[in-house]
DSSP file (Angstrom, degrees, kcal/mol; ACC not computed):
  #  RESIDUE AA STRUCTURE BP1 BP2  ACC     N-H-->O    O-->H-N    N-H-->O    O-->H-N    TCO  KAPPA ALPHA  PHI   PSI    X-CA   Y-CA   Z-CA
    1    1 A S     >        0   0    0      0, 0.0     4,-2.1     0, 0.0     5,-0.2   0.000 360.0 360.0 360.0 163.6  -28.7   11.8   -2.7
    2    2 A W  H  >  +     0   0    0      1,-0.2     4,-2.5     2,-0.2     5,-0.2   0.848 360.0  56.7 -63.9 -34.6  -25.3   13.6   -3.3
    3    3 A Y  H  > S+     0   0    0      2,-0.2     4,-2.7     1,-0.2    -1,-0.2   0.942 109.1  44.1 -64.4 -47.2  -23.5   10.9   -1.3
    4    4 A C  H  > S+     0   0    0      1,-0.2     4,-2.6     2,-0.2     5,-0.2   0.893 113.9  51.2 -63.9 -39.9  -24.8    8.0   -3.5
    5    5 A T  H  X S+     0   0    0     -4,-2.1     4,-1.9     2,-0.2    -2,-0.2   0.918 113.0  44.9 -63.4 -44.2  -24.1   10.0   -6.7
    6    6 A T  H  X S+     0   0    0     -4,-2.5     4,-2.2     2,-0.2    -2,-0.2   0.918 113.5  50.0 -66.3 -44.6  -20.5   10.7   -5.6
    7    7 A T  H  X S+     0   0    0     -4,-2.7     4,-2.3     1,-0.2    -2,-0.2   0.921 111.7  48.1 -60.5 -45.2  -19.9    7.1   -4.5
    8    8 A N  H  X S+     0   0    0     -4,-2.6     4,-2.5     1,-0.2    -1,-0.2   0.869 108.6  54.9 -63.7 -37.1  -21.2    5.8   -7.7
    9    9 A A  H  X S+     0   0    0     -4,-1.9     4,-2.4     2,-0.2    -1,-0.2   0.925 110.7  44.4 -63.4 -44.1  -19.0    8.2   -9.7
   10   10 A F  H  X S+     0   0    0     -4,-2.2     4,-2.3     2,-0.2    -2,-0.2   0.885 111.3  54.3 -67.6 -37.9  -15.9    7.0   -7.9
   11   11 A D  H  X S+     0   0    0     -4,-2.3     4,-0.7     1,-0.2    -2,-0.2   0.937 112.7  43.3 -58.8 -46.4  -16.9    3.4   -8.4
   12   12 A N  H  < S+     0   0    0     -4,-2.5     4,-0.5     1,-0.2     3,-0.5   0.889 111.9  53.9 -66.3 -39.9  -17.3    3.9  -12.1
   13   13 A L  H  < S+     0   0    0     -4,-2.4     4,-0.3     1,-0.2     3,-0.3   0.892 117.1  36.0 -61.7 -41.4  -14.0    5.9  -12.3
   14   14 A F  H  X S+     0   0    0     -4,-2.3     4,-2.7     1,-0.2     5,-0.2   0.425  89.0  97.9 -95.9   0.7  -12.0    3.2  -10.7
   15   15 A N  H  X S+     0   0    0     -4,-0.7     4,-2.3    -3,-0.5     5,-0.2   0.920  87.2  43.7 -56.4 -48.4  -13.7    0.2  -12.2
   16   16 A S  H  > S+     0   0    0     -4,-0.5     4,-2.1    -3,-0.3    -1,-0.2   0.849 112.9  53.4 -68.3 -32.8  -11.2   -0.4  -15.0
   17   17 A I  H  > S+     0   0    0     -4,-0.3     4,-2.1     2,-0.2    -2,-0.2   0.917 111.1  46.0 -66.2 -43.6   -8.3    0.2  -12.6
   18   18 A E  H  X S+     0   0    0     -4,-2.7     4,-2.4     2,-0.2    -2,-0.2   0.888 111.7  51.3 -67.5 -39.6   -9.6   -2.5  -10.2
   19   19 A N  H  X S+     0   0    0     -4,-2.3     4,-2.2    -5,-0.2    -1,-0.2   0.896 110.9  48.8 -62.7 -39.6  -10.3   -4.9  -13.0
   20   20 A S  H  X S+     0   0    0     -4,-2.1     4,-1.8     2,-0.2    -2,-0.2   0.880 109.3  53.2 -66.4 -38.6   -6.7   -4.4  -14.2
   21   21 A F  H  X S+     0   0    0     -4,-2.1     4,-2.6     2,-0.2    -2,-0.2   0.936 109.2  48.6 -60.2 -47.6   -5.5   -5.0  -10.7
   22   22 A V  H  X S+     0   0    0     -4,-2.4     4,-1.5     1,-0.2    -2,-0.2   0.916 111.6  49.4 -60.2 -44.8   -7.3   -8.3  -10.4
   23   23 A A  H  < S+     0   0    0     -4,-2.2    -1,-0.2     1,-0.2    -2,-0.2   0.838 117.1  42.0 -63.8 -32.8   -6.0   -9.4  -13.8
   24   24 A T  H  < S+     0   0    0     -4,-1.8    -2,-0.2    -5,-0.1    -1,-0.2   0.837 127.5  25.1 -83.8 -35.3   -2.4   -8.5  -12.8
   25   25 A T  H >X S+     0   0    0     -4,-2.6     4,-2.8    -5,-0.2     3,-2.1   0.346  80.0 112.3-116.4   5.7   -2.3   -9.8   -9.2
   26   26 A S  T 3< S+     0   0    0     -4,-1.5    -1,-0.1     1,-0.3    -3,-0.1   0.700  74.0  63.0 -61.2 -20.2   -4.9  -12.6   -8.9
   27   27 A E  T 34 S+     0   0    0     -3,-0.2    -1,-0.3     1,-0.1     3,-0.1   0.793 121.9  19.4 -70.6 -27.0   -2.3  -15.3   -8.5
   28   28 A Y  T <4 S+     0   0    0     -3,-2.1    32,-3.1     1,-0.3    33,-0.6   0.670 125.5  42.3-116.4 -26.6   -1.1  -13.6   -5.2
   29   29 A L  E  <  -A   59   0A   0     -4,-2.8     2,-0.7    30,-0.2    -1,-0.3  -0.988  61.9-146.7-132.8 134.8   -4.0  -11.4   -4.0
   30   30 A L  E     -A   58   0A   0     28,-2.4    28,-2.1    -2,-0.4     2,-0.3  -0.889  23.0-136.0 -99.7 112.0   -7.7  -11.9   -3.9
   31   31 A F  E     +A   57   0A   0     -2,-0.7    26,-0.2    26,-0.2     3,-0.1  -0.510  33.6 164.9 -67.1 127.9   -9.6   -8.6   -4.5
   32   32 A K  E     -     0   0A   0     24,-3.0     2,-0.3     1,-0.4    25,-0.2   0.751  53.5 -24.4-113.5 -41.3  -12.4   -8.4   -1.9
   33   33 A D  E     -A   56   0A   0     23,-1.6    23,-3.0     2,-0.0    -1,-0.4  -0.978  46.8-153.9-165.4 167.5  -13.7   -4.8   -1.8
   34   34 A S  E     +A   55   0A   0     -2,-0.3     2,-0.3    21,-0.2    21,-0.2  -0.985  11.2 176.3-151.0 157.3  -12.9   -1.2   -2.4
   35   35 A Y  E     -A   54   0A   0     19,-1.9    19,-3.3    -2,-0.3     2,-0.4  -0.978  31.3-108.9-155.6 163.0  -14.0    2.2   -1.1
   36   36 A T  E     -A   53   0A   0     -2,-0.3     2,-0.4    17,-0.2    17,-0.2  -0.832  31.0-165.9-100.2 134.5  -13.2    5.8   -1.5
   37   37 A S  E     -A   52   0A   0     15,-2.9    15,-3.0    -2,-0.4     2,-0.4  -0.956   4.3-168.9-121.8 137.2  -11.6    7.6    1.4
   38   38 A S  E     -A   51   0A   0     -2,-0.4     2,-0.4    13,-0.2    13,-0.2  -0.986   6.9-179.6-127.3 140.6  -11.2   11.4    1.9
   39   39 A T  E     -A   50   0A   0     11,-2.5    11,-2.7    -2,-0.4     2,-0.4  -0.997  28.9-123.6-139.1 138.6   -9.0   13.1    4.5
   40   40 A V  E     -A   49   0A   0     -2,-0.4     2,-0.3     9,-0.2     9,-0.3  -0.704  37.6-170.3 -78.7 131.0   -8.4   16.7    5.4
   41   41 A T  E     -A   48   0A   0      7,-2.2     7,-2.7    -2,-0.4     2,-0.4  -0.812  13.8-157.1-121.3 162.8   -4.6   17.3    5.2
   42   42 A K  E     +A   47   0A   0     -2,-0.3     2,-0.4     5,-0.2     5,-0.2  -0.990  11.0 175.9-142.4 131.6   -2.4   20.2    6.3
   43   43 A F  E >  S-A   46   0A   0      3,-2.5     3,-1.9    -2,-0.4    -2,-0.0  -0.967  73.5 -17.8-140.4 121.1    1.0   21.1    4.9
   44   44 A R  T 3  S-     0   0    0     -2,-0.4     3,-0.1     1,-0.3    -1,-0.1   0.876 128.6 -50.5  50.9  43.3    3.0   24.2    6.0
   45   45 A G  T 3  S+     0   0    0      1,-0.2     2,-0.5     0, 0.0    -1,-0.3   0.409 114.1 116.4  81.8  -2.9   -0.1   25.8    7.3
   46   46 A V  E <   -A   43   0A   0     -3,-1.9    -3,-2.5     0, 0.0     2,-0.3  -0.877  55.2-145.1-103.0 127.0   -2.2   25.2    4.1
   47   47 A E  E     +A   42   0A   0     -2,-0.5     2,-0.2    -5,-0.2    -5,-0.2  -0.652  30.6 149.1 -90.0 146.7   -5.2   23.0    4.4
   48   48 A G  E     -A   41   0A   0     -7,-2.7    -7,-2.2    -2,-0.3     2,-0.3  -0.815  37.7-103.6-152.9-167.3   -6.3   20.7    1.6
   49   49 A I  E     -A   40   0A   0     -9,-0.3     2,-0.4    -2,-0.2    -9,-0.2  -0.969  15.7-155.3-132.6 148.1   -7.9   17.3    1.0
   50   50 A R  E     -A   39   0A   0    -11,-2.7   -11,-2.5    -2,-0.3     2,-0.5  -0.991   8.8-166.4-122.8 130.9   -6.6   13.9    0.0
   51   51 A I  E     +AB  38 138A   0     87,-2.8    86,-3.1    -2,-0.4    87,-2.0  -0.980  12.2 176.8-120.5 126.3   -8.9   11.4   -1.9
   52   52 A D  E     -AB  37 136A   0    -15,-3.0   -15,-2.9    -2,-0.5     2,-0.6  -0.902  30.0-136.6-125.2 152.9   -7.8    7.8   -2.2
   53   53 A R  E     -AB  36 135A   0     82,-2.7    82,-2.8    -2,-0.3     2,-0.5  -0.970  29.0-153.9-103.5 118.8   -9.3    4.6   -3.6
   54   54 A V  E     -AB  35 134A   0    -19,-3.3   -19,-1.9    -2,-0.6     2,-0.4  -0.833   4.8-158.4-101.0 126.8   -8.6    1.9   -1.0
   55   55 A L  E     -AB  34 133A   0     78,-2.8    78,-1.8    -2,-0.5     2,-0.5  -0.886   1.8-156.0-105.5 133.7   -8.4   -1.7   -2.2
   56   56 A K  E     +AB  33 132A   0    -23,-3.0   -24,-3.0    -2,-0.4   -23,-1.6  -0.941  23.5 166.4-110.4 126.4   -9.0   -4.6    0.3
   57   57 A C  E     -AB  31 131A   0     74,-2.7    74,-3.1    -2,-0.5     2,-0.4  -0.920  32.1-124.2-138.2 159.9   -7.4   -7.9   -0.6
   58   58 A E  E     -AB  30 130A   0    -28,-2.1   -28,-2.4    -2,-0.3     2,-0.5  -0.890  30.5-116.1-105.8 138.0   -6.6  -11.3    0.9
   59   59 A N  E     -A   29   0A   0     70,-2.7    69,-1.4    -2,-0.4   -30,-0.2  -0.614  31.3-179.5 -71.0 117.9   -3.0  -12.7    0.8
   60   60 A L        +     0   0    0    -32,-3.1     2,-0.6    -2,-0.5   -31,-0.2   0.404  39.1 122.4-100.9   0.1   -3.1  -15.9   -1.3
   61   61 A I        -     0   0    0    -33,-0.6    67,-0.1     1,-0.2   -33,-0.1  -0.526  47.2-163.7 -66.8 114.3    0.5  -16.8   -1.0
   62   62 A S        +     0   0    0     -2,-0.6    -1,-0.2    65,-0.1    65,-0.1   0.596  64.6  60.0 -83.9 -11.6    0.1  -20.3    0.5
   63   63 A K  S    S-     0   0    0     31,-0.0     3,-0.4    -3,-0.0    29,-0.1  -0.952  80.3-126.8-119.2 136.7    3.6  -20.8    1.8
   64   64 A P  S    S+     0   0    0      0, 0.0    29,-0.3     0, 0.0     3,-0.1  -0.322  82.8  56.7 -72.4 161.8    5.4  -18.6    4.4
   65   65 A G  S    S+     0   0    0     27,-3.1    94,-3.0     1,-0.3     2,-0.4   0.651  77.2 114.9  95.3  16.8    8.8  -17.1    3.7
   66   66 A F  E     -DE  92 158B   0     26,-0.7    26,-3.3    -3,-0.4     2,-0.5  -0.928  52.6-144.3-121.6 147.4    8.1  -15.2    0.5
   67   67 A T  E     -DE  91 157B   0     90,-3.4    90,-2.2    -2,-0.4     2,-0.5  -0.922  13.0-159.4-107.9 130.1    8.1  -11.5   -0.2
   68   68 A L  E     -DE  90 156B   0     22,-3.0    22,-2.0    -2,-0.5     2,-0.4  -0.943   7.9-175.3-111.6 129.5    5.6  -10.0   -2.6
   69   69 A T  E     +DE  89 155B   0     86,-2.6    86,-3.0    -2,-0.5     2,-0.3  -0.992  15.8 153.5-121.7 128.3    6.2   -6.6   -4.3
   70   70 A F  E     +D   88   0B   0     18,-2.5    18,-3.5    -2,-0.4     2,-0.3  -0.934   5.7 134.6-144.5 166.8    3.5   -5.1   -6.5
   71   71 A G  E     -DE  87 152B   0     81,-0.6    81,-2.4    -2,-0.3     2,-0.3  -0.972  34.6-109.3 177.1-163.4    2.6   -1.6   -7.5
   72   72 A Y  E     -DE  86 151B   0     14,-2.3    14,-2.9    -2,-0.3     2,-0.3  -0.985  14.2-129.0-152.9 158.6    1.6    0.8  -10.2
   73   73 A T  E     +DE  85 150B   0     77,-2.6    77,-2.0    -2,-0.3     2,-0.3  -0.804  33.3 166.4-107.2 155.6    2.8    3.7  -12.3
   74   74 A Y  E     -D   84   0B   0     10,-2.2    10,-3.2    -2,-0.3     2,-0.3  -0.975  23.9-138.9-160.0 167.7    0.9    6.9  -12.8
   75   75 A K  E     -     0   0B   0     70,-0.5    70,-2.9    -2,-0.3     2,-0.3  -0.960  18.6-125.7-132.7 152.0    1.0   10.5  -13.9
   76   76 A Y  E >   -DF  79 144B   0      3,-0.5     3,-0.5     6,-0.4    68,-0.2  -0.698  23.6-123.5 -90.4 150.2   -0.4   13.7  -12.6
   77   77 A Y  T >  S+     0   0    0     66,-2.7     3,-0.6    -2,-0.3    -1,-0.1   0.884 113.9  49.3 -58.7 -38.1   -2.5   15.9  -14.9
   78   78 A K  T 3  S+     0   0    0     65,-0.3    -1,-0.2     1,-0.2     3,-0.1   0.711 119.2  37.3 -75.1 -19.8   -0.2   18.8  -14.3
   79   79 A E  E X   +D   76   0B   0     -3,-0.5     3,-1.8     1,-0.1    -3,-0.5  -0.450  64.4 154.5-130.3  59.3    3.0   16.7  -15.0
   80   80 A R  E <  S+     0   0B   0     -3,-0.6    -1,-0.1     1,-0.3    -2,-0.1   0.665  71.1  63.0 -65.3 -16.5    2.1   14.4  -17.9
   81   81 A S  E 3  S+     0   0B   0     -3,-0.1     2,-0.5     2,-0.0    -1,-0.3   0.626  94.9  70.7 -83.5 -12.1    5.7   14.1  -19.0
   82   82 A T  E <   -     0   0B   0     -3,-1.8     2,-0.5    -6,-0.2    -6,-0.4  -0.907  68.0-154.4-111.1 131.1    6.8   12.5  -15.7
   83   83 A T  E     -     0   0B   0     -2,-0.5     2,-0.3    -8,-0.1    -8,-0.2  -0.890  11.7-163.5-103.5 131.5    5.8    9.0  -14.6
   84   84 A Y  E     -D   74   0B   0    -10,-3.2   -10,-2.2    -2,-0.5     2,-0.4  -0.714   5.3-145.6-108.9 161.6    5.7    8.1  -10.9
   85   85 A K  E     -D   73   0B   0     -2,-0.3     2,-0.5   -12,-0.2   -12,-0.2  -0.994   6.9-164.8-132.7 135.9    5.7    4.7   -9.3
   86   86 A S  E     -D   72   0B   0    -14,-2.9   -14,-2.3    -2,-0.4     2,-0.4  -0.984  16.2-169.8-117.7 127.3    3.9    3.5   -6.1
   87   87 A T  E     -D   71   0B   0     -2,-0.5     2,-0.4   -16,-0.2   -16,-0.2  -0.933  11.0-165.4-124.9 141.9    5.1    0.2   -4.7
   88   88 A F  E     -D   70   0B   0    -18,-3.5   -18,-2.5    -2,-0.4     2,-0.4  -0.978  11.4-178.1-124.4 137.4    3.8   -2.1   -1.9
   89   89 A T  E     +D   69   0B   0     -2,-0.4    34,-0.9    32,-0.3     2,-0.3  -0.999   7.2 162.1-139.3 137.1    5.8   -4.9   -0.3
   90   90 A F  E     -Dg  68 123B   0    -22,-2.0   -22,-3.0    -2,-0.4     2,-0.4  -0.991  30.7-127.0-148.8 156.9    5.0   -7.5    2.4
   91   91 A D  E     -Dg  67 124B   0     32,-2.5    34,-3.9    -2,-0.3     2,-0.5  -0.870  23.5-132.4-101.3 135.9    6.4  -10.8    3.6
   92   92 A S  E     +Dg  66 125B   0    -26,-3.3   -27,-3.1    -2,-0.4   -26,-0.7  -0.791  34.2 176.4 -89.1 124.2    4.0  -13.8    3.9
   93   93 A V  E     - g   0 126B   0     32,-2.4    34,-1.6    -2,-0.5     5,-0.1  -0.796  35.2 -78.8-125.7 166.4    4.4  -15.6    7.3
   94   94 A R    >   -     0   0    0     -2,-0.3     3,-1.8    32,-0.2     4,-0.1  -0.243  58.7 -89.9 -61.7 150.6    2.7  -18.5    9.1
   95   95 A K  T 3  S+     0   0    0      1,-0.3    -1,-0.1     2,-0.1    33,-0.0  -0.376 113.6  15.6 -60.3 139.9   -0.7  -17.9   10.7
   96   96 A L  T 3  S+     0   0    0     -3,-0.1    -1,-0.3     1,-0.1    -2,-0.1   0.500 104.5  93.3  69.7   7.9   -0.3  -16.7   14.4
   97   97 A A    <   +     0   0    0     -3,-1.8     2,-0.3    -4,-0.0    -2,-0.1   0.270  54.8 126.7-105.2   9.6    3.3  -15.9   13.8
   98   98 A N        +     0   0    0     -4,-0.1     2,-0.4    -5,-0.1    27,-0.1  -0.517  29.0 171.6 -79.7 129.3    2.6  -12.3   12.9
   99   99 A C        +     0   0    0     -2,-0.3     2,-0.5     2,-0.0    -1,-0.0  -0.899   8.5 177.0-136.8 104.5    4.4   -9.6   14.8
  100  100 A I        -     0   0    0     -2,-0.4     2,-0.5    23,-0.1    23,-0.1  -0.931  12.5-171.8-115.6 128.3    3.9   -6.1   13.5
  101  101 A W        -     0   0    0     -2,-0.5    19,-0.6     1,-0.1     3,-0.1  -0.982   4.8-178.4-113.9 127.1    5.3   -2.9   14.9
  102  102 A L  S    S+     0   0    0     -2,-0.5     2,-0.4     1,-0.3    -1,-0.1   0.658  74.6  26.4 -94.6 -19.4    4.1    0.3   13.3
  103  103 A H        -     0   0    0     16,-0.1     2,-0.4    14,-0.1    -1,-0.3  -0.990  63.6-170.8-146.8 133.6    6.1    2.6   15.5
  104  104 A K  E     -H  118   0C   0     14,-1.4    14,-1.5    -2,-0.4     2,-0.6  -0.994  15.9-142.6-128.7 129.5    9.4    2.1   17.2
  105  105 A N  E     -H  117   0C   0     -2,-0.4     2,-0.7    12,-0.2    12,-0.2  -0.822  11.3-171.0 -94.7 122.3   10.9    4.5   19.6
  106  106 A E  E     +H  116   0C   0     10,-1.9    10,-0.6    -2,-0.6     3,-0.2  -0.819  25.5 150.9-110.0  87.8   14.7    4.9   19.5
  107  107 A C  E     +     0   0C   0     -2,-0.7     2,-1.4     1,-0.2     7,-1.0   0.839  54.8  62.9 -92.3 -35.1   15.4    7.0   22.5
  108  108 A A  E     +H  113   0C   0      5,-0.1     2,-0.7     3,-0.1    -1,-0.2  -0.561  61.8 151.8 -97.5  73.9   18.9    6.1   23.7
  109  109 A F  E >  S-H  112   0C   0     -2,-1.4     3,-1.3     3,-1.0     5,-0.2  -0.910  82.7 -19.7-105.7 113.0   21.0    7.1   20.7
  110  110 A H  T 3  S-     0   0    0     -2,-0.7    -1,-0.2     1,-0.2     3,-0.1   0.849 120.7 -66.0  54.7  36.7   24.6    8.0   21.8
  111  111 A K  T 3  S+     0   0    0      1,-0.2     2,-0.3    -3,-0.2    -1,-0.2   0.756 107.2 126.1  59.7  28.5   23.2    8.5   25.3
  112  112 A E  E <   -H  109   0C   0     -3,-1.3     2,-1.6    -5,-0.1    -3,-1.0  -0.850  69.7-120.4-112.1 152.2   21.1   11.5   24.2
  113  113 A D  E     +H  108   0C   0     -2,-0.3     2,-0.6    -5,-0.1    -5,-0.1  -0.490  59.1 143.4 -89.4  66.7   17.4   11.8   24.8
  114  114 A I  E     -     0   0C   0     -2,-1.6     2,-0.6    -7,-1.0    -5,-0.2  -0.936  41.6-146.3-107.0 120.5   16.5   12.2   21.1
  115  115 A V  E     -     0   0C   0     -2,-0.6     2,-0.5    -7,-0.1    -8,-0.2  -0.772  18.9-177.4 -90.5 122.6   13.3   10.5   20.2
  116  116 A M  E     -H  106   0C   0    -10,-0.6   -10,-1.9    -2,-0.6     2,-0.4  -0.981  14.9-147.9-121.6 124.2   13.3    9.0   16.7
  117  117 A A  E     -H  105   0C   0     -2,-0.5     2,-0.3   -12,-0.2   -12,-0.2  -0.769  18.4-174.5 -91.2 134.3   10.2    7.4   15.2
  118  118 A C  E     -H  104   0C   0    -14,-1.5   -14,-1.4    -2,-0.4     2,-0.4  -0.925  10.0-153.5-124.6 150.6   10.8    4.5   12.8
  119  119 A T        -     0   0    0     -2,-0.3   -17,-0.1   -16,-0.2   -16,-0.1  -0.934  26.3-111.8-122.2 152.1    8.4    2.5   10.7
  120  120 A Q        -     0   0    0    -19,-0.6     3,-0.1    -2,-0.4    -2,-0.0  -0.708  24.2-158.4 -81.7 119.6    8.8   -1.0    9.5
  121  121 A P  S    S+     0   0    0      0, 0.0     2,-0.5     0, 0.0   -32,-0.3   0.802  79.3  37.5 -74.7 -28.2    9.2   -0.8    5.7
  122  122 A I  S    S-     0   0    0    -34,-0.1   -32,-0.2   -32,-0.0    47,-0.1  -0.970  80.2-150.0-127.3 116.6    8.1   -4.3    4.9
  123  123 A F  E     -g   90   0B   0    -34,-0.9   -32,-2.5    -2,-0.5     2,-0.5  -0.623  13.8-126.8 -88.6 139.9    5.3   -5.8    7.0
  124  124 A P  E     -g   91   0B   0      0, 0.0     2,-0.4     0, 0.0   -32,-0.2  -0.763  30.8-168.3 -80.1 125.9    4.9   -9.5    7.7
  125  125 A I  E     -g   92   0B   0    -34,-3.9   -32,-2.4    -2,-0.5     3,-0.1  -0.962  18.1-122.8-119.5 131.2    1.4  -10.6    6.7
  126  126 A C  E >   -g   93   0B   0     -2,-0.4     3,-2.1   -34,-0.2   -67,-0.3  -0.339  37.7 -92.1 -70.1 152.0   -0.2  -13.9    7.7
  127  127 A I  T 3  S+     0   0    0    -34,-1.6   -67,-0.1     1,-0.3    -1,-0.1  -0.481 116.5  17.7 -61.2 126.8   -1.4  -16.3    5.0
  128  128 A G  T 3  S+     0   0    0    -69,-1.4    -1,-0.3     1,-0.3   -68,-0.1   0.316  94.3 134.9  89.7  -7.9   -5.1  -15.5    4.5
  129  129 A D    <   -     0   0    0     -3,-2.1   -70,-2.7   -71,-0.1     2,-0.4  -0.320  54.5-120.6 -68.9 156.2   -4.9  -12.1    6.2
  130  130 A N  E     -B   58   0A   0    -72,-0.2     2,-0.3    -3,-0.1   -72,-0.3  -0.784  26.7-167.3 -95.4 143.3   -6.6   -9.1    4.5
  131  131 A I  E     -B   57   0A   0    -74,-3.1   -74,-2.7    -2,-0.4     2,-0.4  -0.925   5.9-157.0-124.6 154.1   -4.6   -6.0    3.5
  132  132 A E  E     +B   56   0A   0     -2,-0.3     2,-0.3   -76,-0.2   -76,-0.2  -0.997  14.7 172.3-129.5 137.7   -5.7   -2.6    2.5
  133  133 A F  E     -B   55   0A   0    -78,-1.8   -78,-2.8    -2,-0.4     2,-0.4  -0.983  23.7-123.7-143.5 155.2   -3.7   -0.1    0.4
  134  134 A A  E     -B   54   0A   0     -2,-0.3     2,-0.6   -80,-0.2   -80,-0.2  -0.784   5.0-155.9-108.3 140.8   -4.6    3.2   -1.1
  135  135 A I  E     -B   53   0A   0    -82,-2.8   -82,-2.7    -2,-0.4     2,-0.2  -0.965  31.5-131.4-104.4 114.3   -4.4    4.5   -4.7
  136  136 A N  E     +B   52   0A   0     -2,-0.6   -84,-0.2   -84,-0.2     3,-0.1  -0.496  33.4 169.5 -71.8 131.7   -4.1    8.2   -4.4
  137  137 A Y  E     +     0   0A   0    -86,-3.1     7,-3.0     1,-0.4     2,-0.4   0.760  67.0   9.3-106.4 -43.5   -6.5   10.1   -6.6
  138  138 A Y  E     +BC  51 143A   0    -87,-2.0   -87,-2.8     5,-0.2    -1,-0.4  -0.998  65.1 153.6-144.5 136.6   -6.2   13.7   -5.4
  139  139 A S        -     0   0    0      3,-1.8   -89,-0.1    -2,-0.4   -90,-0.0  -0.837  61.7 -82.7-144.4-176.8   -3.8   15.5   -3.0
  140  140 A M  S    S+     0   0    0     -2,-0.3     3,-0.1     1,-0.2   -90,-0.1   0.707 125.4  59.9 -65.9 -17.3   -2.5   18.9   -2.4
  141  141 A R  S    S-     0   0    0      1,-0.3     2,-0.3     0, 0.0    -1,-0.2   0.950 118.8 -69.1 -75.1 -50.3    0.1   18.2   -5.1
  142  142 A S        -     0   0    0    -65,-0.0    -3,-1.8   -64,-0.0     2,-0.4  -0.980  51.5 -68.1 177.7-178.0   -2.3   17.5   -8.0
  143  143 A L  B     -C  138   0A   0     -2,-0.3   -66,-2.7    -5,-0.2   -65,-0.3  -0.843  47.1-126.0 -97.5 131.6   -5.0   15.3   -9.5
  144  144 A V  B     -F   76   0B   0     -7,-3.0     2,-1.1    -2,-0.4   -68,-0.3  -0.594  17.5-124.0 -78.9 136.9   -3.9   11.8  -10.7
  145  145 A D    >   -     0   0    0    -70,-2.9     3,-2.1    -2,-0.3   -70,-0.5  -0.713  23.6-161.9 -78.3 100.2   -4.7   10.9  -14.3
  146  146 A V  G >  S+     0   0    0     -2,-1.1     3,-1.4     1,-0.3    -1,-0.2   0.829  86.3  60.3 -58.1 -34.5   -6.6    7.7  -13.6
  147  147 A E  G 3  S+     0   0    0      1,-0.3    -1,-0.3    -3,-0.1    -2,-0.1   0.671  98.3  59.8 -68.4 -14.9   -6.2    6.6  -17.2
  148  148 A S  G <  S+     0   0    0     -3,-2.1     2,-0.3   -73,-0.2    -1,-0.3   0.566  77.1 113.2 -88.0  -8.9   -2.4    6.7  -16.8
  149  149 A I    <   +     0   0    0     -3,-1.4     2,-0.4    -4,-0.4   -75,-0.2  -0.493  41.1 175.3 -70.1 124.1   -2.5    4.1  -14.0
  150  150 A V  E     -E   73   0B   0    -77,-2.0   -77,-2.6    -2,-0.3     2,-0.2  -0.994  26.2-131.5-131.3 124.5   -0.8    0.9  -15.0
  151  151 A W  E     -E   72   0B   0     -2,-0.4   -79,-0.3   -79,-0.2     2,-0.2  -0.547  21.1-135.0 -74.9 137.1   -0.2   -2.1  -12.7
  152  152 A T  E     -E   71   0B   0    -81,-2.4   -81,-0.6    -2,-0.2     3,-0.1  -0.620  32.9 -91.1 -89.3 153.0    3.3   -3.5  -12.7
  153  153 A K  E     -     0   0B   0     -2,-0.2    -1,-0.1   -83,-0.1  -128,-0.1  -0.424  48.7-111.2 -63.5 129.4    3.8   -7.2  -12.7
  154  154 A P  E     -     0   0B   0      0, 0.0     2,-0.5     0, 0.0   -84,-0.2  -0.309  28.3-149.1 -62.6 146.8    4.1   -8.6   -9.1
  155  155 A Y  E     -E   69   0B   0    -86,-3.0   -86,-2.6    -3,-0.1     2,-0.4  -0.979  10.5-167.4-120.9 126.2    7.5   -9.9   -8.1
  156  156 A I  E     +E   68   0B   0     -2,-0.5     2,-0.3   -88,-0.2   -88,-0.2  -0.940  14.9 161.7-116.4 137.2    7.8  -12.7   -5.6
  157  157 A S  E     -E   67   0B   0    -90,-2.2   -90,-3.4    -2,-0.4     2,-0.3  -0.914  45.2 -80.8-143.7 167.9   11.1  -13.6   -3.9
  158  158 A R  E     -E   66   0B   0     -2,-0.3   -92,-0.3   -92,-0.2   -93,-0.1  -0.549  45.9-122.1 -71.8 134.3   12.3  -15.5   -0.9
  159  159 A A        -     0   0    0    -94,-3.0     2,-1.4    -2,-0.3    -1,-0.1  -0.574  22.1-122.1 -75.4 142.1   12.2  -13.6    2.4
  160  160 A P  S    S+     0   0    0      0, 0.0     2,-0.3     0, 0.0     8,-0.2  -0.251  79.7  77.1 -86.2  51.4   15.6  -13.3    4.0
  161  161 A Y        -     0   0    0     -2,-1.4     6,-0.1   -96,-0.1     3,-0.1  -0.978  64.0-143.0-150.6 163.5   14.8  -14.9    7.4
  162  162 A K  S    S-     0   0    0      1,-0.3     2,-0.3    -2,-0.3    -1,-0.1   0.822  81.7  -8.2 -97.7 -38.9   14.2  -18.3    8.9
  163  163 A N  S >  S-     0   0    0      1,-0.0     3,-1.0   -70,-0.0    -1,-0.3  -0.967  71.4-100.0-153.4 169.1   11.4  -17.6   11.4
  164  164 A I  G >  S+     0   0    0     -2,-0.3     3,-0.7     1,-0.3    -1,-0.0   0.764 115.8  61.5 -66.0 -25.5    9.5  -14.6   12.8
  165  165 A L  G 3  S+     0   0    0      1,-0.2    -1,-0.3     3,-0.0   -68,-0.0   0.784 113.7  34.7 -72.5 -25.9   11.6  -14.6   16.1
  166  166 A T  G <  S+     0   0    0     -3,-1.0    -1,-0.2     2,-0.0    -2,-0.2   0.176  88.4 144.6-109.4  15.9   14.8  -13.9   14.2
  167  167 A Y    <   +     0   0    0     -3,-0.7     2,-0.2    -4,-0.2    -6,-0.1  -0.330   8.4 148.8 -62.1 125.6   13.1  -11.7   11.5
  168  168 A Q    >   -     0   0    0     -8,-0.2     3,-1.4    -2,-0.1    -3,-0.0  -0.755  31.8-159.8-157.9 111.1   15.2   -8.9   10.4
  169  169 A R  T 3  S+     0   0    0      1,-0.3    -1,-0.1    -2,-0.2    -2,-0.0   0.772  87.9  65.3 -63.8 -27.3   14.9   -7.6    6.8
  170  170 A D  T 3  S+     0   0    0      2,-0.1    -1,-0.3     0, 0.0     2,-0.1   0.592  80.4  97.9 -79.1  -8.3   18.3   -5.9    6.8
  171  171 A K    <         0   0    0     -3,-1.4    -3,-0.1     1,-0.2    -4,-0.0  -0.411 360.0 360.0 -74.0 158.0   20.2   -9.1    7.1
  172  172 A N              0   0    0     -2,-0.1    -1,-0.2     0, 0.0    -2,-0.1   0.414 360.0 360.0  77.9 360.0   21.7  -10.7    4.0
């Protein structure tokens, strides 16, 4: 069927990228699975499609209190002279100590009713938790040159907090 043919084509296309990911990050992340995701998008009244390869991994950092940053560089077919970088960052925390807010409402700013949505830029992830992140393949901007994708060496550092109750990335 067309679905199996398309799925197999994406599996084959991203096989070397996933193997390179495993070779680069296996000390910190255990690759478990991947799948292709497509979403209809809309920007300024124009509809398009976004296609991503989603990687599912387990956090292997065995001690809490560390921040892992990893990512990759890539180029678009239309802009081969420009290299872009996509970076992912999370803090490893104790099991059952995880507190994630994906949306925060800041309503009382200078006593005005202005609603501001904020997102947490670095998520606390429990030891052994699974994470999923996307490698963009196609968007309204352009098609990514898959052969240009290069994983950057992961960087691990101490997280700037003592426990999850006093967690605040902006300190220090």
